[in-house]
N, C-alpha and C positions, 0 to 999 in steps of 0.2 A: 858332652856329658853321655854316659852309659845310657843305653836303651834297652829294655828288657821287654820282650814280646811274650804276653802269657795268654792262657786261655781262662776259662771260667774258674774263680777262686773256690766255688763251692764243689768243683768236680775235679780240677786239675792238679793231682798231687805232683806231677812232674813240674808244672810252673812253680809250685809253693816252694821247692828246694832250692833253685837258686835266687828266687826272690827273698827267701828268708836269709839266705847266705849275706845278701847285700844290706837288707834292712836292719838285721841284728848287729851289723858292723857300721851302720850308720855311712855307708857309701852311698852318694848321691845317684840317682838314677831316674830315667823317666821309664814310667810304665804305660806300656802299649797293649790294651786289652783288645783280643779279638774272639769273640763267641766261638765256640767249638760246635761241629756238627749242626750248623745252620743251613746256610744256602751256598751258591758257588761263589757268590761275591766274597764272603768271608774266607772262603779256602783260597781265593784268588788272592786276598790281602795277606794270608800267611805265605803263600809261594812267593810273593814279592819280598819277603825277608829272608826266607830260606827255601830252598829248592827241595829240602828234605820233606817240606810240607807239614811239619808238626812244629808245636811250642813245647818248651819254651825255646826261644832264640835271643842271643845277646848281640847286640852291635856295639862295638866300640871303633867309632871312626871308619877306618876301611877294614876292620876285622869284624868277620861275622862267626859266632860259634853256636852250635846247635847241639842239643843233647844236654839233659841236666849236669851229670857229672863233669862232662867236658868243660861246660861253663863255669862250675864251681873249681876246676883245676886252672882255669884260665884266670880267674878272679884271686886265687891263692898267690899265682905268679904276678898279677899286675897290682895288687895290694898285699905285699908281704907283712904290712904292719898290722893288718887284720889277723894274721895268725891262724889262717883257716885250718892248717894242718897243724898238729903238735910239733913243737921244737925237737922233742926228743926223737932219734932216729927209729927205735924199737916202737914206742907210741905212734909214729907217723906210720910206721908200716901196719901196725894193728887197725889204725883208722882207715887206712886206704882199703884194707882187706874188707873189713865189715860194710864199708861204703860201696865196694865193689859186690860184695854178696848181695846187699840192697838191691842193687842196680839191675842185677841180672836173675835174680832169685824171688823166691815167696811168691810164685804165680798162683798155685791155689788160693792163699789168701787174699791177693790182688782179685781174682776172679770173682770169689764169693762174698767180697767185703769191698766193694768198690767206695771211693771216696765219696761221700755225700754230706756235706756238713749240715745241712737243713733237714736230714732224714730223722724222722721221730727215732728216738734211743730204743731199740730191742734188739733182742738177741736173734740169730738165727742158728739152723743146725749146720754146723761145719762139718767138711769131709775129715777123715783122717790125716790127710794130706795138709790141709789147712790148719787143723790142731797141731801138726808138727811145725808148721810154720811159726804159730803163736809161741810154742814152748821155746823154740830157738830163737826168735827175738828176744824173749824176756831172758833167756840164758845169756845172751849178747849184753844187755842192759845191766845184767846182774853182775857179769864178770868185769866189766869196766867199770863199775861203781866199787867193786872189792879192791881193783888195781889202782884206780885214780881217783876214787871219791874224795879223799882228803884234799884235793887240789879244786874242787869246785863241784857243782851239783850236775853238771852234764857228763855225757860219755867219756871225756878225756880231761876233766875238770871245767874248763872254760869252754864256752859255746865253739863248736868247730864246724868244719864241713861234715864230719861224721852225723852230727846232729841235724844239719839241714836235710841229709839224706834219710832220718828216720823220723822227722817230725810228722809226715803224713799218717804214720801208722798209730801215732797217738790218737789222731781223731777217727780211725778205723776202730780201734779199741773202745774209744768212747762211744761212737755211734751204733756198734753192734753189740754193746754191753758186753765186752769179752773181759772176763776175769783177769786181774793183773796180781800177781804174786808180791808179797810184801818187799822182796829183796829187789823187784823191778819198780815198784810204784812210785819210789822218789824220783824215777825219771821222768814218768807221766807228770807228777806234780812240778818238777822243775820247767819242762816245757809249757805246761799250761800257764805258768806265771810269767814266761817271756814275753815283753811287751809286743815284740815283733810278731811273735805267734798267736797273741790275741787280736792284733790288728788284722792279719788275715782272717782269722775266724769270723770276726766281727763282720768284715767285708763279704765273705763268703755267704754266710747265713742272710744276709741282708739283699744278696742276689735274687730277682724274680724270675730269671730265665730256667726253664726247666727241661732237661732233655730227657724224653721218656724212656730212652734205651738204659737210662742209669737210675731209673726209678722203680724197678721191677722187684727190688729185693727188700 
């Protein structure tokens, strides 16, 4: 069975992405939880799975894959029946482009609105760069809906790798009370209704371990 090493569900947006790709597609896996930013013993446990020293990490027999997007790409090849990428070539290229954009971009929003599921819902003053990130993300959601919305409620109709990449942003918008335009709200609603998303959210909120460095906002 696949083994996915993850960090705290309350805080670890990168862990959420491949976890959601697996759970939403009913792919069996063993979940290995290692608390982040605690003590050297937990750091050593992570290093035992991956020399990169970070989560998430996927273990499939003698194959070890780290980095969220790399794991999702591996899963797409390992389980083609899950259709993690759209079948249409143009749509698949679009999905990969926006997934890569999420993977490498939006740093102001990440820094100013860290993932924290149990955080009381309240707005913060965002920088101009973070507001530009918010606008760009909603533009992506609205454009995907306009182009692929007839095929289903997610970015490319059916749930895909791109949705796994953007799912944590839904939490950021919720916990930091970031307004969502009508043309993008459908996506937030679809994600909130996804059982796998609800399961991660429920588990994350139930966690009691607090990391002070993420509680300052």
